Biopython code that builds the backbone (N, CA, C, O; Angstrom):
import numpy as np
from Bio.PDB.StructureBuilder import StructureBuilder

atoms = [
    (1, "MET", "N", (-28.104, -15.966, -15.219)),
    (1, "MET", "CA", (-27.116, -15.130, -14.130)),
    (1, "MET", "C", (-28.095, -13.953, -13.533)),
    (1, "MET", "O", (-28.960, -13.294, -14.111)),
    (2, "GLN", "N", (-27.750, -13.932, -12.480)),
    (2, "GLN", "CA", (-28.383, -12.808, -11.790)),
    (2, "GLN", "C", (-27.676, -11.420, -11.712)),
    (2, "GLN", "O", (-26.455, -11.358, -11.574)),
    (3, "PRO", "N", (-28.373, -10.431, -11.792)),
    (3, "PRO", "CA", (-27.546, -9.138, -12.009)),
    (3, "PRO", "C", (-26.578, -8.896, -10.466)),
    (3, "PRO", "O", (-26.756, -9.373, -9.346)),
    (4, "THR", "N", (-25.561, -7.985, -10.973)),
    (4, "THR", "CA", (-24.680, -7.831, -9.875)),
    (4, "THR", "C", (-24.505, -6.411, -9.728)),
    (4, "THR", "O", (-25.047, -5.631, -10.511)),
    (5, "ALA", "N", (-23.762, -6.014, -8.747)),
    (5, "ALA", "CA", (-23.321, -4.459, -8.475)),
    (5, "ALA", "C", (-22.084, -4.119, -9.072)),
    (5, "ALA", "O", (-21.520, -3.047, -8.849)),
    (6, "ILE", "N", (-21.618, -5.047, -9.867)),
    (6, "ILE", "CA", (-20.293, -4.593, -10.487)),
    (6, "ILE", "C", (-20.395, -3.471, -11.579)),
    (6, "ILE", "O", (-21.123, -3.540, -12.570)),
    (7, "ASN", "N", (-19.612, -2.487, -11.279)),
    (7, "ASN", "CA", (-19.610, -1.161, -12.409)),
    (7, "ASN", "C", (-18.571, -1.832, -13.394)),
    (7, "ASN", "O", (-17.584, -2.419, -12.954)),
    (8, "CYS", "N", (-18.856, -1.712, -14.854)),
    (8, "CYS", "CA", (-18.060, -2.144, -15.810)),
    (8, "CYS", "C", (-17.633, -0.973, -16.546)),
    (8, "CYS", "O", (-18.304, 0.050, -16.688)),
    (9, "ARG", "N", (-16.495, -1.182, -16.998)),
    (9, "ARG", "CA", (-15.794, 0.295, -17.686)),
    (9, "ARG", "C", (-15.195, -0.498, -19.044)),
    (9, "ARG", "O", (-14.498, -1.512, -19.065)),
    (10, "PHE", "N", (-15.569, 0.096, -19.882)),
    (10, "PHE", "CA", (-15.067, -0.456, -21.455)),
    (10, "PHE", "C", (-14.195, 0.665, -21.938)),
    (10, "PHE", "O", (-14.544, 1.831, -22.120)),
    (11, "ASP", "N", (-12.901, 0.091, -22.136)),
    (11, "ASP", "CA", (-11.829, 1.254, -22.423)),
    (11, "ASP", "C", (-11.410, 0.726, -23.836)),
    (11, "ASP", "O", (-10.536, -0.112, -24.058)),
    (12, "VAL", "N", (-12.210, 1.383, -24.767)),
    (12, "VAL", "CA", (-11.919, 0.956, -26.045)),
    (12, "VAL", "C", (-11.666, 2.393, -26.952)),
    (12, "VAL", "O", (-12.443, 3.337, -26.817)),
    (13, "ALA", "N", (-10.516, 2.457, -27.875)),
    (13, "ALA", "CA", (-10.389, 3.838, -28.439)),
    (13, "ALA", "C", (-11.705, 4.026, -29.462)),
    (13, "ALA", "O", (-12.348, 3.159, -30.056)),
    (14, "ALA", "N", (-11.847, 5.320, -29.448)),
    (14, "ALA", "CA", (-12.870, 5.727, -30.176)),
    (14, "ALA", "C", (-12.931, 5.393, -31.700)),
    (14, "ALA", "O", (-14.016, 5.294, -32.272)),
    (15, "GLU", "N", (-11.700, 5.215, -32.363)),
    (15, "GLU", "CA", (-11.743, 4.779, -33.703)),
    (15, "GLU", "C", (-10.547, 3.525, -33.566)),
    (15, "GLU", "O", (-9.557, 3.747, -32.869)),
    (16, "LEU", "N", (-10.683, 2.388, -34.173)),
    (16, "LEU", "CA", (-9.677, 1.359, -34.214)),
    (16, "LEU", "C", (-9.643, 1.076, -35.655)),
    (16, "LEU", "O", (-10.696, 1.043, -36.293)),
    (17, "PRO", "N", (-8.296, 0.832, -36.313)),
    (17, "PRO", "CA", (-8.029, 0.595, -37.603)),
    (17, "PRO", "C", (-8.744, -0.655, -37.887)),
    (17, "PRO", "O", (-8.787, -1.543, -37.035)),
    (18, "ALA", "N", (-9.352, -0.789, -39.125)),
    (18, "ALA", "CA", (-10.034, -1.897, -39.651)),
    (18, "ALA", "C", (-9.356, -3.083, -39.284)),
    (18, "ALA", "O", (-8.129, -3.012, -39.361)),
    (19, "LYS", "N", (-9.850, -4.175, -38.898)),
    (19, "LYS", "CA", (-9.133, -5.491, -38.796)),
    (19, "LYS", "C", (-10.164, -6.654, -39.285)),
    (19, "LYS", "O", (-11.253, -6.638, -38.711)),
    (20, "THR", "N", (-10.024, -7.347, -39.964)),
    (20, "THR", "CA", (-11.009, -8.251, -40.358)),
    (20, "THR", "C", (-10.547, -9.653, -39.696)),
    (20, "THR", "O", (-9.483, -10.228, -39.929)),
    (21, "LEU", "N", (-11.591, -10.087, -38.806)),
    (21, "LEU", "CA", (-11.306, -11.367, -38.160)),
    (21, "LEU", "C", (-12.387, -12.311, -38.490)),
    (21, "LEU", "O", (-13.560, -11.938, -38.501)),
    (22, "SER", "N", (-11.977, -13.720, -38.805)),
    (22, "SER", "CA", (-12.838, -14.863, -39.217)),
    (22, "SER", "C", (-13.850, -15.122, -38.003)),
    (22, "SER", "O", (-13.706, -14.847, -36.811)),
    (23, "GLN", "N", (-14.911, -15.734, -38.666)),
    (23, "GLN", "CA", (-15.865, -16.109, -37.621)),
    (23, "GLN", "C", (-15.237, -17.016, -36.553)),
    (23, "GLN", "O", (-15.668, -16.846, -35.412)),
    (24, "LEU", "N", (-14.390, -17.855, -36.712)),
    (24, "LEU", "CA", (-13.765, -18.751, -35.684)),
    (24, "LEU", "C", (-13.115, -17.720, -34.632)),
    (24, "LEU", "O", (-13.290, -17.954, -33.436)),
    (25, "VAL", "N", (-12.431, -16.681, -34.992)),
    (25, "VAL", "CA", (-11.777, -16.054, -34.394)),
    (25, "VAL", "C", (-12.454, -14.988, -33.490)),
    (25, "VAL", "O", (-12.080, -14.643, -32.369)),
    (26, "ARG", "N", (-13.547, -14.523, -34.206)),
    (26, "ARG", "CA", (-14.584, -13.692, -33.241)),
    (26, "ARG", "C", (-15.502, -14.503, -32.110)),
    (26, "ARG", "O", (-15.843, -14.052, -31.016)),
    (27, "ARG", "N", (-15.813, -15.819, -32.659)),
    (27, "ARG", "CA", (-16.563, -16.652, -31.674)),
    (27, "ARG", "C", (-15.485, -17.114, -30.270)),
    (27, "ARG", "O", (-15.857, -17.120, -29.096)),
    (28, "ASN", "N", (-14.265, -17.436, -30.703)),
    (28, "ASN", "CA", (-13.315, -17.645, -29.634)),
    (28, "ASN", "C", (-12.957, -16.593, -28.702)),
    (28, "ASN", "O", (-12.863, -16.797, -27.492)),
    (29, "LEU", "N", (-12.750, -15.439, -29.270)),
    (29, "LEU", "CA", (-12.520, -14.081, -28.609)),
    (29, "LEU", "C", (-13.557, -13.868, -27.695)),
    (29, "LEU", "O", (-13.263, -13.707, -26.510)),
    (30, "PHE", "N", (-14.891, -13.839, -28.108)),
    (30, "PHE", "CA", (-15.989, -13.430, -27.459)),
    (30, "PHE", "C", (-16.372, -14.477, -26.398)),
    (30, "PHE", "O", (-16.885, -14.010, -25.382)),
    (31, "LEU", "N", (-16.197, -15.951, -26.463)),
    (31, "LEU", "CA", (-16.181, -16.756, -25.517)),
    (31, "LEU", "C", (-15.335, -16.694, -24.494)),
    (31, "LEU", "O", (-15.679, -16.988, -23.349)),
    (32, "ALA", "N", (-13.897, -16.224, -24.880)),
    (32, "ALA", "CA", (-12.832, -16.000, -23.843)),
    (32, "ALA", "C", (-13.342, -14.815, -23.021)),
    (32, "ALA", "O", (-13.493, -14.916, -21.804)),
    (33, "ILE", "N", (-13.571, -13.836, -23.608)),
    (33, "ILE", "CA", (-13.954, -12.689, -22.832)),
    (33, "ILE", "C", (-15.254, -12.918, -22.116)),
    (33, "ILE", "O", (-15.362, -12.335, -21.037)),
    (34, "LYS", "N", (-16.236, -13.641, -22.504)),
    (34, "LYS", "CA", (-17.542, -13.830, -21.600)),
    (34, "LYS", "C", (-17.173, -14.640, -20.586)),
    (34, "LYS", "O", (-17.716, -14.457, -19.497)),
    (35, "GLU", "N", (-16.115, -15.769, -20.741)),
    (35, "GLU", "CA", (-15.858, -16.605, -19.587)),
    (35, "GLU", "C", (-15.073, -15.725, -18.293)),
    (35, "GLU", "O", (-15.391, -15.916, -17.119)),
    (36, "ALA", "N", (-14.153, -14.877, -18.649)),
    (36, "ALA", "CA", (-13.491, -14.002, -17.937)),
    (36, "ALA", "C", (-14.399, -13.080, -16.940)),
    (36, "ALA", "O", (-14.116, -12.848, -15.765)),
    (37, "ALA", "N", (-15.554, -12.597, -17.644)),
    (37, "ALA", "CA", (-16.409, -11.781, -17.267)),
    (37, "ALA", "C", (-17.449, -12.437, -16.242)),
    (37, "ALA", "O", (-17.926, -12.003, -15.194)),
    (38, "ASN", "N", (-17.627, -13.655, -16.937)),
    (38, "ASN", "CA", (-18.634, -14.652, -15.956)),
    (38, "ASN", "C", (-18.120, -14.893, -14.768)),
    (38, "ASN", "O", (-18.837, -14.712, -13.783)),
    (39, "ASN", "N", (-16.689, -15.378, -14.600)),
    (39, "ASN", "CA", (-15.825, -15.718, -13.714)),
    (39, "ASN", "C", (-15.949, -14.546, -12.660)),
    (39, "ASN", "O", (-16.148, -14.794, -11.471)),
    (40, "ALA", "N", (-15.833, -13.358, -13.108)),
    (40, "ALA", "CA", (-15.691, -12.126, -12.261)),
    (40, "ALA", "C", (-16.949, -11.847, -11.409)),
    (40, "ALA", "O", (-16.931, -11.581, -10.208)),
    (41, "ALA", "N", (-18.092, -11.948, -12.229)),
    (41, "ALA", "CA", (-19.502, -11.934, -11.695)),
    (41, "ALA", "C", (-19.897, -13.080, -10.611)),
    (41, "ALA", "O", (-20.600, -12.847, -9.628)),
    (42, "LYS", "N", (-19.364, -14.308, -10.919)),
    (42, "LYS", "CA", (-19.705, -15.522, -10.265)),
    (42, "LYS", "C", (-18.792, -15.590, -8.764)),
    (42, "LYS", "O", (-19.282, -15.890, -7.675)),
    (43, "HIS", "N", (-17.569, -15.285, -8.980)),
    (43, "HIS", "CA", (-16.568, -15.676, -8.185)),
    (43, "HIS", "C", (-16.059, -14.629, -7.316)),
    (43, "HIS", "O", (-15.941, -14.841, -6.109)),
    (44, "SER", "N", (-15.731, -13.448, -7.872)),
    (44, "SER", "CA", (-14.563, -12.563, -7.647)),
    (44, "SER", "C", (-15.322, -11.538, -6.114)),
    (44, "SER", "O", (-14.549, -11.210, -5.214)),
    (45, "GLN", "N", (-16.411, -11.258, -6.051)),
    (45, "GLN", "CA", (-17.082, -10.302, -5.356)),
    (45, "GLN", "C", (-16.494, -9.027, -5.733)),
    (45, "GLN", "O", (-16.172, -8.221, -4.860)),
    (46, "ALA", "N", (-16.330, -8.784, -6.969)),
    (46, "ALA", "CA", (-15.680, -7.388, -7.521)),
    (46, "ALA", "C", (-16.718, -6.190, -7.509)),
    (46, "ALA", "O", (-17.941, -6.326, -7.519)),
    (47, "THR", "N", (-16.116, -5.155, -7.488)),
    (47, "THR", "CA", (-17.160, -4.070, -7.487)),
    (47, "THR", "C", (-16.813, -3.241, -8.866)),
    (47, "THR", "O", (-17.564, -2.358, -9.280)),
    (48, "GLN", "N", (-15.562, -3.628, -9.553)),
    (48, "GLN", "CA", (-15.228, -2.954, -10.821)),
    (48, "GLN", "C", (-14.691, -4.097, -11.761)),
    (48, "GLN", "O", (-13.924, -4.973, -11.361)),
    (49, "LEU", "N", (-15.130, -4.014, -12.950)),
    (49, "LEU", "CA", (-14.652, -5.059, -13.888)),
    (49, "LEU", "C", (-14.363, -4.001, -15.223)),
    (49, "LEU", "O", (-15.247, -3.308, -15.727)),
    (50, "THR", "N", (-12.984, -4.034, -15.661)),
    (50, "THR", "CA", (-12.776, -3.245, -16.932)),
    (50, "THR", "C", (-12.602, -4.388, -18.146)),
    (50, "THR", "O", (-12.237, -5.561, -18.070)),
    (51, "LEU", "N", (-12.963, -3.671, -19.165)),
    (51, "LEU", "CA", (-12.808, -4.398, -20.406)),
    (51, "LEU", "C", (-12.055, -3.690, -21.428)),
    (51, "LEU", "O", (-12.679, -2.826, -22.044)),
    (52, "ARG", "N", (-10.750, -3.902, -21.751)),
    (52, "ARG", "CA", (-9.830, -2.992, -22.451)),
    (52, "ARG", "C", (-9.609, -3.605, -23.742)),
    (52, "ARG", "O", (-9.046, -4.697, -23.667)),
    (53, "ILE", "N", (-9.890, -3.213, -24.879)),
    (53, "ILE", "CA", (-9.481, -3.532, -26.294)),
    (53, "ILE", "C", (-8.534, -2.599, -26.988)),
    (53, "ILE", "O", (-8.824, -1.417, -27.176)),
    (54, "ALA", "N", (-7.566, -3.057, -27.312)),
    (54, "ALA", "CA", (-6.362, -2.000, -28.137)),
    (54, "ALA", "C", (-5.827, -2.920, -29.378)),
    (54, "ALA", "O", (-5.799, -4.149, -29.304)),
    (55, "LEU", "N", (-5.505, -2.356, -30.259)),
    (55, "LEU", "CA", (-4.744, -2.669, -31.401)),
    (55, "LEU", "C", (-3.418, -2.241, -31.402)),
    (55, "LEU", "O", (-3.262, -1.022, -31.340)),
    (56, "ALA", "N", (-2.453, -2.922, -31.456)),
    (56, "ALA", "CA", (-1.063, -2.496, -31.593)),
    (56, "ALA", "C", (-0.492, -3.159, -32.648)),
    (56, "ALA", "O", (-0.182, -4.350, -32.676)),
    (57, "GLY", "N", (-0.349, -2.237, -33.626)),
    (57, "GLY", "CA", (0.135, -2.999, -35.063)),
    (57, "GLY", "C", (-0.780, -3.901, -35.499)),
    (57, "GLY", "O", (-1.915, -3.507, -35.770)),
    (58, "SER", "N", (-0.463, -5.117, -35.620)),
    (58, "SER", "CA", (-1.307, -6.224, -36.044)),
    (58, "SER", "C", (-1.736, -7.111, -34.873)),
    (58, "SER", "O", (-2.439, -8.100, -35.079)),
    (59, "ARG", "N", (-1.292, -6.747, -33.557)),
    (59, "ARG", "CA", (-1.758, -7.677, -32.541)),
    (59, "ARG", "C", (-2.961, -6.829, -31.745)),
    (59, "ARG", "O", (-2.886, -5.646, -31.413)),
    (60, "LEU", "N", (-4.007, -7.667, -31.538)),
    (60, "LEU", "CA", (-5.197, -7.320, -30.706)),
    (60, "LEU", "C", (-4.942, -7.782, -29.395)),
    (60, "LEU", "O", (-4.467, -8.908, -29.239)),
    (61, "ASN", "N", (-5.201, -7.045, -28.428)),
    (61, "ASN", "CA", (-5.068, -7.192, -27.315)),
    (61, "ASN", "C", (-6.275, -6.772, -26.574)),
    (61, "ASN", "O", (-6.855, -5.698, -26.738)),
    (62, "VAL", "N", (-6.653, -7.835, -25.632)),
    (62, "VAL", "CA", (-8.123, -7.878, -24.929)),
    (62, "VAL", "C", (-7.789, -8.134, -23.454)),
    (62, "VAL", "O", (-7.229, -9.189, -23.155)),
    (63, "VAL", "N", (-8.077, -7.294, -22.584)),
    (63, "VAL", "CA", (-7.855, -7.442, -21.155)),
    (63, "VAL", "C", (-9.227, -7.166, -20.404)),
    (63, "VAL", "O", (-9.976, -6.207, -20.593)),
    (64, "VAL", "N", (-9.388, -8.178, -19.543)),
    (64, "VAL", "CA", (-10.455, -8.301, -18.577)),
    (64, "VAL", "C", (-9.854, -8.194, -17.222)),
    (64, "VAL", "O", (-9.133, -9.089, -16.781)),
    (65, "ALA", "N", (-10.114, -7.203, -16.608)),
    (65, "ALA", "CA", (-9.395, -7.175, -15.064)),
    (65, "ALA", "C", (-10.737, -6.674, -14.056)),
    (65, "ALA", "O", (-11.587, -5.817, -14.296)),
    (66, "ASP", "N", (-10.589, -7.456, -12.984)),
    (66, "ASP", "CA", (-11.525, -7.094, -11.844)),
    (66, "ASP", "C", (-10.767, -6.583, -10.471)),
    (66, "ASP", "O", (-9.557, -6.765, -10.334)),
    (67, "ASN", "N", (-11.334, -6.120, -9.755)),
    (67, "ASN", "CA", (-10.954, -5.756, -8.253)),
    (67, "ASN", "C", (-11.157, -6.549, -7.109)),
    (67, "ASN", "O", (-11.009, -6.130, -5.961)),
    (68, "GLY", "N", (-11.571, -7.953, -7.482)),
    (68, "GLY", "CA", (-12.230, -8.668, -6.731)),
    (68, "GLY", "C", (-11.163, -9.398, -5.672)),
    (68, "GLY", "O", (-10.032, -8.926, -5.551)),
    (69, "HIS", "N", (-11.538, -10.455, -4.990)),
    (69, "HIS", "CA", (-10.780, -11.049, -4.009)),
    (69, "HIS", "C", (-9.404, -11.780, -4.464)),
    (69, "HIS", "O", (-8.417, -11.919, -3.742)),
    (70, "GLY", "N", (-9.540, -12.226, -5.833)),
    (70, "GLY", "CA", (-8.493, -12.782, -6.403)),
    (70, "GLY", "C", (-8.323, -14.366, -6.224)),
    (70, "GLY", "O", (-9.202, -14.931, -5.574)),
    (71, "PHE", "N", (-7.432, -15.016, -6.663)),
    (71, "PHE", "CA", (-7.307, -16.493, -6.315)),
    (71, "PHE", "C", (-5.845, -16.798, -6.801)),
    (71, "PHE", "O", (-5.237, -16.023, -7.539)),
    (72, "ASP", "N", (-5.369, -17.872, -6.380)),
    (72, "ASP", "CA", (-4.124, -18.358, -6.670)),
    (72, "ASP", "C", (-3.939, -18.926, -8.206)),
    (72, "ASP", "O", (-4.135, -20.109, -8.482)),
    (73, "SER", "N", (-3.550, -17.970, -9.136)),
    (73, "SER", "CA", (-3.507, -18.240, -10.563)),
    (73, "SER", "C", (-2.341, -19.234, -10.719)),
    (73, "SER", "O", (-2.493, -19.829, -11.786)),
    (74, "VAL", "N", (-1.410, -19.579, -10.172)),
    (74, "VAL", "CA", (-0.441, -20.680, -10.096)),
    (74, "VAL", "C", (-1.008, -21.876, -9.867)),
    (74, "VAL", "O", (-0.623, -22.812, -10.567)),
    (75, "GLN", "N", (-2.016, -22.110, -8.872)),
    (75, "GLN", "CA", (-2.427, -23.241, -8.598)),
    (75, "GLN", "C", (-4.119, -23.298, -8.637)),
    (75, "GLN", "O", (-4.761, -23.746, -7.686)),
    (76, "PRO", "N", (-4.630, -22.877, -9.636)),
    (76, "PRO", "CA", (-6.333, -22.648, -10.011)),
    (76, "PRO", "C", (-7.098, -24.087, -9.646)),
    (76, "PRO", "O", (-6.427, -25.119, -9.637)),
    (77, "SER", "N", (-8.126, -24.112, -9.429)),
    (77, "SER", "CA", (-8.839, -25.058, -8.856)),
    (77, "SER", "C", (-9.115, -26.088, -10.162)),
    (77, "SER", "O", (-9.491, -25.725, -11.277)),
    (78, "GLN", "N", (-8.854, -27.348, -9.769)),
    (78, "GLN", "CA", (-9.063, -28.244, -10.804)),
    (78, "GLN", "C", (-10.663, -28.670, -11.024)),
    (78, "GLN", "O", (-10.986, -29.463, -11.909)),
    (79, "GLU", "N", (-11.410, -28.193, -10.324)),
    (79, "GLU", "CA", (-12.805, -28.513, -10.354)),
    (79, "GLU", "C", (-13.665, -27.845, -11.457)),
    (79, "GLU", "O", (-14.791, -28.217, -11.790)),
    (80, "ARG", "N", (-12.941, -26.763, -11.998)),
    (80, "ARG", "CA", (-13.715, -26.130, -12.952)),
    (80, "ARG", "C", (-12.482, -25.916, -14.283)),
    (80, "ARG", "O", (-11.262, -25.998, -14.144)),
    (81, "ASN", "N", (-13.074, -25.690, -15.274)),
    (81, "ASN", "CA", (-12.468, -25.571, -16.671)),
    (81, "ASN", "C", (-12.251, -24.170, -17.405)),
    (81, "ASN", "O", (-11.581, -23.971, -18.418)),
    (82, "GLY", "N", (-12.977, -23.249, -16.653)),
    (82, "GLY", "CA", (-12.984, -21.893, -17.261)),
    (82, "GLY", "C", (-11.671, -21.499, -17.693)),
    (82, "GLY", "O", (-11.483, -21.214, -18.876)),
    (83, "LEU", "N", (-10.718, -21.456, -16.818)),
    (83, "LEU", "CA", (-9.295, -20.803, -17.217)),
    (83, "LEU", "C", (-8.576, -21.620, -18.520)),
    (83, "LEU", "O", (-8.076, -21.155, -19.544)),
    (84, "ILE", "N", (-8.707, -22.863, -18.121)),
    (84, "ILE", "CA", (-8.331, -23.822, -19.281)),
    (84, "ILE", "C", (-9.030, -23.843, -20.610)),
    (84, "ILE", "O", (-8.373, -24.171, -21.598)),
    (85, "ASN", "N", (-10.168, -23.557, -20.722)),
    (85, "ASN", "CA", (-11.034, -23.424, -21.816)),
    (85, "ASN", "C", (-10.605, -22.017, -22.383)),
    (85, "ASN", "O", (-10.480, -21.971, -23.607)),
    (86, "MET", "N", (-10.331, -20.715, -21.579)),
    (86, "MET", "CA", (-10.127, -19.599, -22.261)),
    (86, "MET", "C", (-8.603, -19.840, -22.960)),
    (86, "MET", "O", (-8.368, -19.333, -24.057)),
    (87, "LYS", "N", (-7.747, -20.517, -22.368)),
    (87, "LYS", "CA", (-6.352, -20.781, -22.933)),
    (87, "LYS", "C", (-6.573, -21.376, -24.283)),
    (87, "LYS", "O", (-6.089, -20.901, -25.311)),
    (88, "LEU", "N", (-7.401, -22.543, -24.225)),
    (88, "LEU", "CA", (-7.442, -23.496, -25.197)),
    (88, "LEU", "C", (-8.098, -22.594, -26.581)),
    (88, "LEU", "O", (-7.649, -22.580, -27.727)),
    (89, "ARG", "N", (-9.083, -22.001, -26.137)),
    (89, "ARG", "CA", (-9.772, -21.118, -27.279)),
    (89, "ARG", "C", (-8.921, -20.145, -27.887)),
    (89, "ARG", "O", (-8.986, -20.006, -29.108)),
    (90, "LEU", "N", (-8.164, -19.480, -27.239)),
    (90, "LEU", "CA", (-7.111, -18.466, -27.774)),
    (90, "LEU", "C", (-5.897, -19.424, -28.531)),
    (90, "LEU", "O", (-5.406, -18.961, -29.560)),
    (91, "ALA", "N", (-5.463, -20.610, -28.082)),
    (91, "ALA", "CA", (-4.578, -21.263, -28.794)),
    (91, "ALA", "C", (-5.060, -21.839, -30.037)),
    (91, "ALA", "O", (-4.192, -22.033, -30.888)),
    (92, "GLU", "N", (-6.376, -22.187, -30.357)),
    (92, "GLU", "CA", (-7.180, -22.430, -31.373)),
    (92, "GLU", "C", (-7.069, -21.507, -32.519)),
    (92, "GLU", "O", (-7.027, -21.959, -33.664)),
    (93, "ILE", "N", (-7.022, -20.303, -32.292)),
    (93, "ILE", "CA", (-6.803, -19.227, -33.084)),
    (93, "ILE", "C", (-5.617, -18.463, -33.327)),
    (93, "ILE", "O", (-5.526, -17.411, -33.961)),
    (94, "GLY", "N", (-4.502, -19.269, -32.609)),
    (94, "GLY", "CA", (-3.202, -18.604, -32.704)),
    (94, "GLY", "C", (-2.787, -17.680, -31.754)),
    (94, "GLY", "O", (-1.718, -17.086, -31.893)),
    (95, "GLY", "N", (-3.622, -17.470, -30.668)),
    (95, "GLY", "CA", (-3.605, -16.419, -29.835)),
    (95, "GLY", "C", (-2.800, -17.016, -28.423)),
    (95, "GLY", "O", (-2.167, -18.071, -28.377)),
    (96, "VAL", "N", (-2.971, -16.200, -27.470)),
    (96, "VAL", "CA", (-2.334, -16.379, -26.214)),
    (96, "VAL", "C", (-3.365, -15.837, -25.263)),
    (96, "VAL", "O", (-3.936, -14.770, -25.488)),
    (97, "CYS", "N", (-3.618, -16.613, -24.143)),
    (97, "CYS", "CA", (-4.178, -16.157, -22.981)),
    (97, "CYS", "C", (-3.544, -16.274, -21.624)),
    (97, "CYS", "O", (-3.270, -17.364, -21.120)),
    (98, "HIS", "N", (-3.305, -15.028, -21.006)),
    (98, "HIS", "CA", (-2.377, -15.201, -19.676)),
    (98, "HIS", "C", (-3.399, -14.677, -18.596)),
    (98, "HIS", "O", (-4.042, -13.630, -18.666)),
    (99, "VAL", "N", (-3.419, -15.581, -17.616)),
    (99, "VAL", "CA", (-4.162, -15.176, -16.505)),
    (99, "VAL", "C", (-3.425, -14.842, -15.259)),
    (99, "VAL", "O", (-2.611, -15.671, -14.853)),
    (100, "ALA", "N", (-3.617, -13.642, -14.540)),
    (100, "ALA", "CA", (-2.774, -13.511, -13.407)),
    (100, "ALA", "C", (-3.583, -13.124, -12.370)),
    (100, "ALA", "O", (-4.503, -12.370, -12.687)),
    (101, "SER", "N", (-3.470, -13.499, -10.986)),
    (101, "SER", "CA", (-4.046, -13.289, -9.993)),
    (101, "SER", "C", (-3.388, -13.652, -8.673)),
    (101, "SER", "O", (-2.463, -14.463, -8.620)),
    (102, "ARG", "N", (-3.869, -13.056, -7.646)),
    (102, "ARG", "CA", (-3.245, -13.320, -6.389)),
    (102, "ARG", "C", (-4.360, -13.305, -5.025)),
    (102, "ARG", "O", (-4.985, -12.246, -4.974)),
    (103, "PRO", "N", (-4.577, -13.925, -4.337)),
    (103, "PRO", "CA", (-5.496, -13.508, -3.175)),
    (103, "PRO", "C", (-5.230, -12.186, -2.709)),
    (103, "PRO", "O", (-4.149, -11.709, -2.363)),
    (104, "GLY", "N", (-6.509, -11.587, -2.749)),
    (104, "GLY", "CA", (-6.585, -10.325, -2.243)),
    (104, "GLY", "C", (-6.249, -9.158, -3.496)),
    (104, "GLY", "O", (-6.532, -7.967, -3.363)),
    (105, "GLU", "N", (-5.714, -9.630, -4.503)),
    (105, "GLU", "CA", (-5.337, -8.562, -5.525)),
    (105, "GLU", "C", (-6.472, -8.555, -6.881)),
    (105, "GLU", "O", (-6.176, -7.927, -7.898)),
    (106, "GLY", "N", (-7.454, -9.124, -6.800)),
    (106, "GLY", "CA", (-8.197, -9.152, -8.086)),
    (106, "GLY", "C", (-7.638, -10.183, -9.255)),
    (106, "GLY", "O", (-6.641, -10.888, -9.102)),
    (107, "ALA", "N", (-8.256, -10.156, -10.161)),
    (107, "ALA", "CA", (-7.717, -10.982, -11.391)),
    (107, "ALA", "C", (-7.684, -10.193, -12.619)),
    (107, "ALA", "O", (-8.359, -9.168, -12.719)),
    (108, "ARG", "N", (-6.799, -10.693, -13.723)),
    (108, "ARG", "CA", (-6.455, -9.989, -15.020)),
    (108, "ARG", "C", (-6.209, -11.128, -16.101)),
    (108, "ARG", "O", (-5.320, -11.976, -16.027)),
    (109, "SER", "N", (-7.051, -11.017, -17.012)),
    (109, "SER", "CA", (-6.797, -11.787, -18.136)),
    (109, "SER", "C", (-6.329, -11.106, -19.488)),
    (109, "SER", "O", (-7.019, -10.286, -20.094)),
    (110, "VAL", "N", (-5.347, -11.448, -19.805)),
    (110, "VAL", "CA", (-4.990, -10.965, -21.188)),
    (110, "VAL", "C", (-4.783, -11.870, -22.373)),
    (110, "VAL", "O", (-4.052, -12.860, -22.390)),
    (111, "SER", "N", (-5.592, -11.361, -23.461)),
    (111, "SER", "CA", (-5.761, -12.331, -24.549)),
    (111, "SER", "C", (-5.123, -11.501, -25.855)),
    (111, "SER", "O", (-5.503, -10.430, -26.328)),
    (112, "THR", "N", (-4.137, -12.275, -26.228)),
    (112, "THR", "CA", (-3.679, -11.602, -27.436)),
    (112, "THR", "C", (-3.713, -12.475, -28.728)),
    (112, "THR", "O", (-3.431, -13.672, -28.781)),
    (113, "PHE", "N", (-4.136, -11.616, -29.842)),
    (113, "PHE", "CA", (-4.196, -12.405, -31.114)),
    (113, "PHE", "C", (-3.646, -11.601, -32.158)),
    (113, "PHE", "O", (-3.783, -10.378, -32.129)),
    (114, "ARG", "N", (-2.941, -12.276, -33.223)),
    (114, "ARG", "CA", (-2.275, -11.678, -34.292)),
    (114, "ARG", "C", (-2.965, -11.822, -35.615)),
    (114, "ARG", "O", (-2.466, -11.332, -36.628)),
]
sb = StructureBuilder()
sb.init_structure("model")
sb.init_model(0)
sb.init_chain("A")
sb.init_seg("    ")
for serial, (resi, resn, name, xyz) in enumerate(atoms, 1):
    if name == "N":
        sb.init_residue(resn, " ", resi, " ")
    sb.init_atom(name, np.array(xyz, "f"), 0.0, 1.0, " ", f" {name:<3s}", serial, name[0])
structure = sb.get_structure()
């Protein structure tokens, strides 16, 4: 992948409570986050990407958001599997992945795992 001019912001609490995650969970979360960031870098023409990680009770929330040109998340392209793969990866570990976007409004991926 080529370098981009996207500014990245990491929004993570300085101290998170300990939460043990299995190798499968860590791998699937990592690959879903990687896919969301890769999509932003390749397709969005974004100038800002935010990765937010928060622990709410026993629920881990991971948000990847960009300020790019967005897309129709109701009818995404059938030529690519990235969004489907993200959802399948989270489902495999008992989590959920929601992707929201509209043309002209950037994209936001929210992954939740208990």
